[in-house]
C-alpha positions in Angstrom: 0.0 0.0 0.0 1.2 3.5 -0.7 0.4 7.0 0.6 -1.9 9.2 -1.4 0.0 12.0 -3.3 -2.0 14.6 -1.3 -0.8 13.4 2.1 2.7 12.6 0.8 3.1 16.1 -0.4 1.9 17.6 2.8 4.3 15.7 5.0 7.2 15.0 2.6 6.9 17.5 -0.2 10.3 19.1 0.6 12.2 15.8 0.7 13.6 14.0 -2.3 13.3 10.6 -0.6 11.9 8.9 2.5 14.0 7.5 5.3 13.8 3.7 5.9 11.4 4.0 8.9 9.1 6.3 6.9 9.0 3.9 4.0 8.5 0.8 6.1 5.7 2.2 8.3 3.4 3.0 5.5 2.0 -0.4 4.7 1.3 -1.8 8.2 -0.2 1.5 9.4 -2.4 1.8 6.3 -3.4 -1.9 6.9 -4.6 -1.0 10.4 -1.9 -2.8 12.4 -0.5 -1.7 15.7 3.1 -0.6 15.0 6.2 0.3 17.1 8.6 2.5 15.2 12.2 2.4 16.6 14.4 5.2 15.3 16.8 7.8 16.6 15.9 11.3 17.6 15.5 13.6 14.5 14.9 10.7 12.1 11.3 11.7 11.1 9.4 9.2 13.3 6.5 11.6 13.8 5.9 12.0 10.1 6.4 8.3 9.6 3.3 7.4 11.6 1.1 10.5 11.2 1.1 10.6 7.4 -0.3 7.0 7.0 -2.6 7.4 9.9 -4.2 10.5 8.5 -4.3 8.9 5.0 -6.1 5.9 6.5 -8.7 7.9 8.3 -9.2 10.7 5.8 -12.5 9.4 4.6 -13.9 9.2 8.2 -12.7 12.7 8.9 -14.6 13.9 5.8 -17.8 12.1 6.8 -17.8 13.0 10.5 -15.2 15.7 11.3 -14.1 15.1 14.9 -11.1 14.0 16.9 -9.9 10.9 15.1 -6.3 10.7 16.3 -4.7 11.2 19.7 -1.0 11.9 19.9 0.1 11.4 23.5 3.3 13.1 24.5 5.2 12.4 27.8 5.6 16.2 28.5 3.7 19.4 27.9 6.9 20.9 26.4 7.1 18.2 23.7 3.4 18.5 23.1 3.8 22.3 22.4 6.7 21.6 20.1 4.8 19.0 18.2 1.8 21.3 17.7 4.1 24.0 16.2 5.7 21.4 13.8 2.4 19.8 12.7 0.3 22.8 12.1 1.5 23.5 8.5 1.2 20.0 7.1 -2.1 19.2 8.9 -3.7 22.5 7.9 -2.6 22.2 4.3 -4.8 19.1 4.1 -7.8 21.1 5.4 -7.6 19.5 8.8 -7.1 20.9 12.2 -4.6 20.1 15.0 -5.0 21.1 18.6 -3.7 20.6 22.0 -5.1 19.6 25.4 -3.1 19.8 28.5 -3.0 21.8 31.8 -2.1 25.0 30.1 -4.3 24.9 27.0 -7.5 23.2 25.9 -8.3 23.5 22.2 -11.4 21.2 22.7 -13.2 24.4 23.7 -13.0 25.7 20.1 -16.1 25.4 18.0 -14.3 23.2 15.5 -12.8 20.3 17.3 -9.2 19.2 16.3 -9.0 16.2 14.0 -5.6 15.5 15.6 -5.3 16.2 19.3 -1.9 16.3 21.0 -2.2 15.6 24.7 -0.5 14.0 27.7 -1.3 10.9 29.8 -2.6 13.1 32.6 -4.9 15.1 30.3 -6.3 12.0 28.7 -7.1 10.8 32.3 -8.9 14.0 32.9 -10.9 13.7 29.7 -12.0 10.2 30.6 -12.9 11.2 34.1 -14.9 14.2 32.9 -16.5 12.1 30.2 -15.3 14.4 27.4 -17.5 13.8 24.4 -14.9 14.8 21.8 -12.8 11.7 22.3 -15.7 9.3 21.4 -14.6 9.6 17.7 -11.0 8.5 18.3 -9.8 5.7 16.1 -6.0 5.8 16.5 -3.5 6.7 19.3 0.1 7.6 18.9 2.3 7.0 21.9 5.4 9.2 21.7 8.7 8.4 23.3 7.4 5.2 24.9 10.8 4.2 26.2 10.6 7.1 28.7 7.5 5.8 30.5 8.1 2.1 30.1 8.0 0.4 33.5 7.0 3.5 35.3 3.8 4.5 37.2 2.9 7.0 34.4 3.5 4.4 31.8 1.1 1.9 33.4 -1.4 4.7 33.9 -1.2 5.3 30.2 -1.5 1.5 29.4 -4.7 1.3 31.5 -6.1 4.5 30.0 -5.8 3.0 26.5 -7.9 0.1 27.7 -10.4 2.4 29.3 -10.5 4.5 26.1 -11.3 1.4 24.0 -14.1 0.5 26.4 -15.5 4.1 26.2 -15.4 4.4 22.4 -16.7 0.9 21.9 -14.3 -0.3 19.2 -10.6 -1.4 19.0 -8.0 1.3 18.7 -5.1 1.3 16.4 -2.1 2.1 18.5 1.3 3.2 17.2 4.3 3.7 19.4 7.4 5.8 18.7 10.7 5.2 20.5 14.4 5.6 20.3 16.6 2.5 20.7 15.1 -0.1 23.1 16.5 -3.3 24.4 13.4 -5.4 23.7 10.4 -4.3 21.6 8.3 -7.2 22.8 8.8 -6.1 26.5 7.8 -2.5 25.6 4.6 -3.6 23.8 3.8 -6.2 26.4 3.8 -3.5 29.0 1.5 -1.1 27.1 -0.6 -3.5 25.1 -0.5 -7.0 26.7 -1.7 -9.7 24.3 -1.9 -7.4 21.3 -0.1 -8.3 18.1 2.2 -5.5 16.7 4.6 -4.9 13.8 8.1 -3.6 14.6 9.8 -1.1 12.3 13.4 -1.4 13.4 16.2 1.1 13.3 18.3 0.7 10.1 20.1 4.0 9.7 22.2 3.8 12.8 24.8 6.5 13.5 28.4 5.9 14.4 29.6 7.6 17.6 32.6 10.0 17.3 33.3 10.6 21.0 36.1 12.3 22.8 36.8 12.1 26.5 38.6 14.9 28.2 39.0 16.2 31.8 38.2 19.6 33.1 39.7 19.9 36.5 38.9 23.6 36.8 36.4 26.1 35.2 39.4 27.4 33.3 39.8 24.0 31.6 36.2 24.0 30.5 36.5 27.5 29.2 39.5 26.5 27.2 37.7 23.5 25.7 34.7 25.6 24.7 36.9 28.2 23.2 38.5 25.6 21.0 35.1 24.6 19.7 34.2 28.2 18.7 37.6 29.2 17.4 36.8 31.1 14.2 33.6 29.2 13.4 29.9 29.2 14.1 29.1 26.6 16.7 25.9 25.5 18.4 26.6 23.4 21.4 24.3 21.6 23.8 25.8 20.8 27.2 24.0 18.3 29.4 24.5 18.5 33.1 23.0 16.1 35.7 21.4 18.7 38.0 19.7 22.1 38.0 22.3 23.4 40.4 25.1 22.4 38.0 23.3 24.2 35.1 23.0 27.4 37.1 26.7 27.3 38.2 28.1 26.5 34.8 26.1 29.2 33.1 27.3 31.8 35.6 30.9 30.7 35.3 31.0 30.5 31.5 28.9 33.6 30.5 31.1 36.1 28.7 34.2 34.0 29.4 34.0 31.9 26.1 33.6 32.5 22.4 29.8 32.1 23.0 30.0 35.4 24.9 26.5 36.1 26.4 24.8 33.6 24.1 24.7 31.1 26.9 21.3 29.7 27.9 20.0 27.6 30.7 17.1 25.0 30.4 15.8 23.0 33.3 12.5 22.0 35.0 12.6 24.8 37.6 12.4 27.5 35.0 8.9 28.8 34.2 7.3 27.6 30.9 7.6 31.0 29.4 11.4 31.2 30.2 12.0 27.7 28.7 10.1 28.7 25.5 12.2 31.8 25.2 15.4 29.8 25.7 14.3 27.3 23.0 13.4 30.0 20.6 16.6 32.0 21.1 18.8 29.0 21.0 17.2 27.8 17.8 17.6 31.1 16.1 21.2 31.7 17.2 24.2 30.8 14.9 26.6 30.5 17.7 25.3 29.6 21.2 25.6 27.2 24.1 22.6 25.8 26.0 23.2 24.1 29.3 20.4 21.8 30.1 19.3 18.9 32.2 17.2 16.0 30.8 14.5 18.5 29.8 16.2 18.7 26.4 16.8 15.0 26.0 13.4 14.8 24.1 12.9 15.8 20.5 12.0 19.5 21.2 13.2 21.3 18.1 16.1 23.6 18.9 17.7 23.6 15.5 20.8 21.8 14.3 23.3 21.1 17.0 27.0 20.8 16.0 28.2 19.1 19.1 26.8 17.6 22.3 28.8 17.8 25.6 28.1 15.5 28.5 29.3 17.1 31.8 29.4 14.0 33.9 28.1 10.5 33.4 24.5 10.3 32.3 23.7 7.1 34.3 23.0 4.6 31.6 23.0 3.8 27.9 19.4 4.9 27.2 20.0 8.5 28.5 23.4 8.5 26.8 21.9 7.7 23.4 19.0 10.1 23.9 21.4 13.0 24.7 24.0 12.4 21.9 21.1 11.9 19.5 20.3 15.6 19.7 23.4 16.5 17.8 24.3 16.2 14.0 20.7 15.3 13.1 21.5 15.5 9.4 24.7 13.5 9.6 25.4 9.8 9.9 27.7 10.4 12.9 27.1 11.7 16.4 29.8 14.0 17.8 30.0 14.0 21.6 32.5 15.3 24.0 32.4 13.6 27.4 33.8 15.9 30.2 35.2 14.3 33.4 35.3 16.8 36.3 36.2 16.5 40.0 32.6 17.7 40.5 31.5 14.2 39.9 33.9 12.4 42.2 36.7 10.2 41.0 38.1 11.2 37.6 39.2 7.7 37.0 35.7 6.2 37.6 34.0 8.9 35.5 36.2 8.3 32.5 35.9 4.5 33.0 32.1 5.0 33.1 32.2 6.8 29.7 34.3 4.1 28.2 31.9 1.5 29.4 28.9 3.3 28.0 30.4 3.5 24.5 31.5 -0.2 24.8 28.0 -1.2 25.7 26.5 0.6 22.7 29.0 -0.5 20.2 28.9 -4.1 21.3 25.1 -4.2 21.5 25.1 -5.2 25.2 22.2 -3.0 26.1 19.3 -4.2 28.2 16.5 -3.1 30.4 14.3 -4.8 33.0 11.5 -6.9 31.5 7.9 -5.6 31.8 7.1 -5.1 35.4 3.9 -5.6 37.4 2.7 -2.2 38.6 0.2 -1.8 41.5 0.4 1.9 42.4 -1.0 3.3 39.2 -3.7 0.6 39.4 -5.0 2.2 42.6 -4.9 5.6 40.8 -6.9 4.3 37.9 -9.5 2.8 40.3 -10.0 6.3 41.7 -10.1 7.9 38.3 -12.7 5.4 37.1 -14.8 6.2 40.2 -14.7 9.9 39.4 -15.8 9.1 35.9 -18.9 7.4 37.4 -20.0 10.8 38.7 -21.1 9.7 42.2 -22.6 6.3 41.4 -21.4 3.2 43.0 -19.5 0.8 40.7 -19.5 -2.9 40.8 -16.2 -4.5 42.0 -16.4 -6.8 39.0 -16.5 -3.8 36.6 -13.5 -2.1 38.3 -11.6 -5.4 38.1 -12.6 -5.6 34.5 -10.6 -2.5 33.7 -7.4 -4.6 34.3 -8.2 -7.6 32.1 -5.0 -8.6 30.4 -2.8 -8.0 33.4 -2.8 -11.2 35.4 -1.2 -9.7 38.5 -4.3 -7.5 38.9 -6.9 -10.2 39.3 -10.2 -9.8 41.1 -8.7 -10.8 44.5 -6.0 -8.2 44.2 -8.4 -5.4 43.1 -10.6 -6.2 46.2 -7.5 -6.0 48.4 -6.6 -2.6 46.9 -10.2 -1.4 47.3 -10.3 -2.5 51.0 -7.1 -0.6 51.7 -8.3 2.5 49.9 -11.6 2.3 51.8 -9.8 2.2 55.2 -7.7 5.1 54.0 -10.8 7.2 53.3 -10.4 7.4 49.5 -13.3 5.2 48.5 -16.5 4.1 50.2 -17.9 0.6 50.2 -21.7 0.3 49.6 -23.7 -0.7 52.6 -24.8 -4.1 51.3 -23.9 -4.4 47.6 -20.4 -5.4 46.4 -19.8 -1.9 45.0 -17.6 1.1 45.7 -17.9 4.9 45.4 -16.1 8.1 46.0 -15.1 9.2 49.6 -13.8 12.4 51.0 -10.1 11.6 50.5 -10.7 11.1 46.8 -12.6 14.4 46.7 -9.6 16.2 48.3 -7.2 14.7 45.7 -9.6 15.8 42.9 -9.8 19.3 44.3 -6.0 19.6 44.6 -5.7 18.1 41.0 -3.6 15.3 42.3 -5.7 12.4 41.4 -4.6 12.3 37.7 -0.8 12.4 38.2 1.5 9.6 39.0 4.5 11.7 40.0 6.7 11.1 43.2 5.8 13.3 46.1 8.0 16.4 46.4 8.3 19.3 48.8 6.2 22.3 48.2 7.6 24.7 45.6 7.6 28.6 45.7 7.9 31.0 42.9 10.9 33.2 42.1 9.5 36.5 40.8 11.0 39.4 38.9 8.9 42.5 38.7 5.7 40.5 38.7 6.9 37.8 36.3 7.6 34.3 37.4 11.2 33.2 36.5 10.6 29.7 37.9 9.9 27.6 41.0 12.2 26.2 43.7 11.7 24.0 46.7 10.2 25.8 49.7 13.1 24.8 51.8 14.9 27.8 50.2 12.7 30.2 52.2 14.7 29.2 55.3 18.0 30.3 53.6 17.0 33.5 51.8 16.2 36.9 53.2 16.0 40.4 51.9 19.4 41.7 50.8 20.9 38.3 50.2 22.3 37.4 46.7 21.4 34.1 45.2 22.1 32.3 41.9 19.3 31.0 39.7 19.1 30.2 36.0 22.8 31.0 35.6 22.5 34.6 36.8 22.8 36.4 40.2 19.8 38.1 41.9 19.3 40.2 44.9 16.5 39.1 47.1 14.0 42.0 47.7 11.3 40.2 49.7 10.5 36.7 50.9 6.9 35.5 51.5 5.4 32.1 52.2 4.7 31.6 48.5 7.3 33.6 46.6 10.8 35.0 46.6 10.9 38.4 44.9 14.3 39.3 43.2 16.0 41.9 41.1 19.1 41.7 38.9 22.5 42.4 40.5 26.1 42.8 39.3 27.3 40.5 42.1 29.4 37.5 41.0 28.8 35.4 44.1 25.8 34.3 46.1 23.9 31.6 47.9 23.2 28.5 45.9 19.5 27.5 45.4 18.9 24.0 46.9 17.1 21.6 44.7 15.7 18.2 45.4 17.2 15.0 44.1 20.7 13.5 44.4 23.5 12.1 42.4 22.5 10.3 39.2 22.7 6.5 39.9 24.7 4.3 37.6 23.0 1.6 35.6 24.3 -1.6 37.2 24.8 -3.1 33.7 27.1 -0.1 33.0 29.0 -1.0 36.2 29.3 -4.6 35.0 30.7 -3.3 31.7 33.3 -1.3 33.6 34.6 -4.5 35.2 34.6 -6.3 31.8 36.6 -3.7 30.0 39.0 -3.2 32.9 39.7 -6.9 32.9 40.1 -7.1 29.1 42.3 -4.0 28.8 41.6 -0.5 27.7 43.4 1.3 24.8 42.1 4.7 25.5 42.0 5.5 21.8 39.2 8.0 22.2 40.6 9.9 25.1 42.4 13.2 24.9 46.2 12.5 25.0 46.7 14.1 28.4 43.8 12.1 29.8 44.8 8.9 28.0 48.3 8.8 29.6 47.2 8.8 33.3 44.0 6.9 32.7 45.6 3.9 30.9 48.4 3.9 33.4 45.9 3.8 36.3 43.8 1.1 34.6 46.8 -1.1 34.0 47.8 -0.7 37.7 44.3 -1.8 38.8 43.8 -4.5 36.2 45.8 -7.3 38.0 43.5 -7.1 41.0 40.1 -7.2 39.3 38.2 -9.7 37.3 35.0 -11.8 37.0 36.4 -14.5 39.3 37.9 -12.4 42.1 36.8 -9.7 44.6 39.6 -7.3 45.6 39.4 -6.9 49.4 41.1 -4.4 51.7 40.7 -3.4 55.4 41.4 -0.2 57.2 39.8 1.8 60.1 36.7 2.4 58.0 35.9 -1.3 57.7 36.1 -4.1 55.2 36.3 -2.9 51.6 35.0 -5.2 48.9 35.3 -4.1 45.3 32.3 -5.9 43.8 31.4 -3.9 40.7 27.8 -4.9 41.5 26.0 -1.5 41.8 24.3 0.2 44.7 21.2 -2.0 45.0 23.1 -5.3 45.0 25.7 -4.0 47.4 23.1 -2.7 49.8 21.2 -5.9 49.6 24.2 -8.0 50.4 25.1 -5.7 53.4 21.6 -6.1 54.8 21.6 -9.8 54.3 25.0 -10.1 56.0 23.6 -8.3 59.1 26.0 -5.4 58.9 25.0 -2.7 61.3 27.1 0.0 59.5 27.8 -0.1 55.8 28.4 2.1 52.7 27.0 0.6 49.5 28.4 2.3 46.4 28.4 1.3 42.7 31.9 -0.2 42.8 32.6 -0.8 46.4 30.9 -2.1 49.5 32.3 -1.1 52.9 31.0 -3.1 55.8 31.8 -3.0 59.5 32.1 -6.8 59.5 33.4 -9.5 57.1 31.1 -10.9 54.5 31.2 -14.5 53.2 30.1 -14.1 49.6 30.1 -17.9 48.9 27.0 -18.2 51.2 25.0 -15.7 49.2 21.5 -17.2 48.5 19.5 -16.9 45.3 17.7 -13.7 44.2 14.4 -14.9 45.6 15.8 -15.4 49.1 17.3 -11.9 49.0 14.2 -10.1 47.8 13.1 -8.8 51.2 16.6 -7.3 51.7 16.5 -5.8 48.2 13.2 -4.1 48.9 14.8 -2.3 51.9 17.5 -1.0 49.5 14.9 0.1 46.9 12.5 1.7 49.4 12.8 5.5 49.2 9.7 7.2 50.5 10.4 10.4 48.6 10.3 8.4 45.3 6.8 7.0 46.0 3.6 8.4 44.5 0.5 9.2 46.6 -1.1 6.0 45.2 1.9 3.7 45.9 1.9 5.0 49.5 -1.8 4.1 49.7 -1.3 0.5 48.7 -1.6 -2.5 51.0 2.0 -3.1 52.3 2.1 -6.5 50.7 1.5 -5.1 47.3 3.9 -2.2 47.7 6.6 -4.7 48.6 5.7 -6.8 45.6 6.0 -3.8 43.4 9.4 -2.8 44.8 10.5 -6.4 44.4 9.7 -6.2 40.7 12.8 -4.1 40.0 14.8 -6.8 41.8 13.2 -9.7 40.0 13.1 -8.2 36.5 16.6 -6.7 36.2 18.8 -9.3 34.6 22.1 -7.9 35.8 21.2 -8.4 39.5 21.1 -12.2 39.1 24.4 -12.2 37.1 26.2 -10.1 39.6 25.1 -12.4 42.5 26.2 -15.5 40.7 29.6 -13.9 39.9 30.2 -12.8 43.5 29.0 -16.2 44.9 31.7 -18.0 42.8 34.4 -15.4 43.1 37.5 -15.6 45.4 38.3 -12.9 47.9 41.7 -11.5 47.0 43.4 -9.3 49.7 45.1 -6.2 48.2 46.6 -3.1 49.7 44.1 -0.3 49.6 46.6 2.0 48.0 46.8 -0.2 44.9 43.1 0.1 44.2 42.6 3.6 45.5 41.4 4.7 42.0 38.3 2.5 42.5 37.3 4.2 45.8 35.5 7.1 44.1 
């Protein structure tokens, strides 16, 4: 099957040929199949699926103009960017595209959009409010599905698809878009269990031209950036791992490099208006540097990027690929500079981590946990479904029926969740019928607009205001640190605090060059344990350092060769000092914490590479993964990372959900088996000090 000329011209008229994903997606989508398109950022995935979807449903749109296609984005920012990109081709076909999220609702227009861009949370609101415009939906596009896979929001979206099908009364055609994934079947099994689908794989892979260098001081980073801009136009995107780091780097680099004052900051604490201004200015600039957190990992259009810099290890292969994919979109090669800095701990381990990331990607040793059983978002969806019932009691069987297809959410489990939600005051059991309805706790969540979101609980935020304009929001804990007259740094600039109130911090610009740092939530980016495993593998096999800057290569290869005789798959380097027993396990934080708890250690420090315990550990006695699950759950339990709905679960189900990470992550079992069989090799701590971080 082929696209009609009319739709082909609208989406591809300016291109001489189609990319492989765009060609291969046409036939299965026009045939009505569910499809998962796997392709890198900037490869035209959006056009690849929307062109055939619109072509397939063009006749229906002509007969009954309404909302036929939902395009679900993981963020409002990406939704806004999609709307801007799609308006021209969609409107050239005589159709309309609109948006529905917390900041905008185009369903209020007299002519309803034929293509509606929305978010999971807004789809939930539309189902709860019984929005009539979505009754005509025939197809759904799930954008960037790898980002919500195995998350509370992802399972919320999966159940919403099932509820939407029940509401419209016919099967939906579902098309997923994703960057590289470890297992397409796991992804689809999570979102669409039991449904057949066609995979459009990635063919046009990019080679990675990467360069690792160290920046021991801000001066080193300035020198590096100046080399990039020496006599040529350069657009660079620098990813940092925290908002605080973004603010600091921007203030240190502004007017100190060839980018001059064309240095921008982009992170989640900035207001939506400020972020849009940054995206627009950066896109239009010929030479500029944008310093961002993961907020720019997604496909928001900021123009052609010449080079991507990673200031610190991104954590795992998926974030690494997402970040480097933002650069050189029209080239067959990704240019990335990996910057190792003392800001991120051991220079040796940071460089080793970068080497391991590239080794993983080039060798194809990429993996993620298999599809997990989620319970927290199931509780949330029960509450959402009760709100959609508009005050009437719902049969337990009907509530359980929402989750058909997910065996872990059988009738008995749903009744267990309902009983706990009832005792918590969220739902109310009918007096004599096996039915449930809304209770006061659910009304409070609804009034606070918390019932539709599956985000971890956070501290209250307050606004930073400049002359009545919101610059952004920061955790309320900053109110205790700031007072009138104090200088603080935010968004890469310094501000004088004029006034502090319970809800806002009013500021004005200042020429000061020092000030109090804003305190943000969150901590150090955890390393993917599979990346830690790869670090051990390449250490044992030997490292050439061919992609390292010469000055970095010399000391790094020398240090790696010094450590190499002591490490390996079959041995655990061990040292002892006043701090305790040091075991260099290369097993990751979760496994190390689990082993320490199993051993009965009363005092321990579980890092990615090393486990320090106040007592010796006999690794040969390690039990299997199942016997260690309760100890693993203690390592994985972080109250600040739970959603409201996870916290409202029966304790048994919360422990089961936490245990899913332990059960479904393959590297955990491999690491335990390796450590169980390995020999403890005593070594002077001085000889493995580079591994201490």
